[in-house]
N, C-alpha and C positions, 0 to 999 in steps of 0.2 A: 859527277854522275850519281844518280840515285841507285840504291841497292835494289836488286831484283828479288822480289819476295818468292816468286815461283820460277826457278831456273828452267824447269822442263817446259813450262808454258812459253817462256821466252824463246827457248830452242825451237819449239814447234812454230811459233809465230815468225821467227826469222826465216825459216824454210818456206812457210806459207807466203810471206811477203816477197821473197826472192822469186817464187814461182809466178806470183801475180804480176811482178815487174819484168818477167822473162829474163832474169839474170842467169848467167851461166854458173857463177860461183857465189856462195854465201859464206861469210866468215862468222863464227860463233865462239864465244869464250869457252874454253875447255873445262871439263870435269870428268872424272872417271865414268860416271853414269852417262853423260852425254857421249863420251867416246864409245861406250858399249852400244848405246842406242844407234849411233852412226854406223857401227859395224853391222848391226842387225839390218838396218835399212839397205846397206850395201849388199849383204848376203842375200837378201830377199829381192834384189833387183830394182829398188826404188830410186837409188841414186847412182850416178855414173862412176864417181870415184871420190875419195876423201884423203886428206893429208893432215896429220897432227903437226903443228909448228910450235916452237918455243917463242915466247914473247919476253920483253924486258922485265915485266912484272912477275915472271915465273909462273903465271897461271897457264899460259899456253893458249893456243887457238886451234879450232877445227875449221879447215877449209873444205867445204862440200861442193863438188861439181854436180849440179842438178842434171837430171836425165830428161830429155825431151824426145818425142817421136821425130825422126828426121823429115818425114813428109807432112804430117798434120801439125807439127810444132806444139803438140799437146804434152803436158808434163806426165811423167810416169806416176806421180802422186796426184790423185784426184782429191783426196780429203785427208787431213791430219786432225784428229780430235783428241783433246785431253779428256781422260776419263776420271782419274783420281785427282782431286784438287787438294791443296793444303787445308782448306776448311772442311772438306768432306772426302775422306779417304775411301777408296773402293777396293775392298779385299774380296778375293774369290777363291773358292775351293777348286781343286783340280778338275773335278767332274762338272763344275758349273762355269768353266772357262768360256768366255764369250767367243762365238764364231762370227767373224766379221764378214759380212756379205756371203754367208754360207761357205766360208773357207777361201774366198778369193782375196780377202784382205788379211792383215795380221793385227794381233794385239801384242803390245810390248808389255811384259810383266816383270816386276821386280820380285824375285823369290829368294828363299834362303840359299839357293844354289846359284845366285847371280841373276843378272838381267837376261831374260830369254823371251822367245815368242810364246804366245798362248798355246800353239800346237805342241811345242817342245815341253811346256809345263804339263799339258794334258798327258803326253806320252810318258814323262818321268814321274807322273802322279804327285806333283807339288803345286800347292796353291800360292797365292801372293797378291801383291798390289798391282792392279791393272793401271799402268801409267798412261797409255794412249792407244788409239786404234789408227791404222793406216790402210788406205786403199786408193 
């Protein structure tokens, strides 16, 4: 297997591919950053549930149960977009935090006080690196 140069982009792509293929569960290699991003997606109602599992290589895995509308079968996640890339980091001040679809979506931001949503960053007046947007 080749090494992943951008683990966050890989994380988002695995979720995106799972949605496109109408999978119920997506399995992703774990890291503390990805675990926190998963918790934010769960807290904001974008995923149904998640579970952290131990693997033989000690890295661990995150199993994410994707959320779909019971009637229309549409995913709760319409779009996942990577904002800050390894080649071009996107840092933002607290007062310039992006509003995703006028507050309907969320921005996931890595700050000095941990990985939080853009709304929380604006409220606690901390800037940081905008990792991705979700809606």
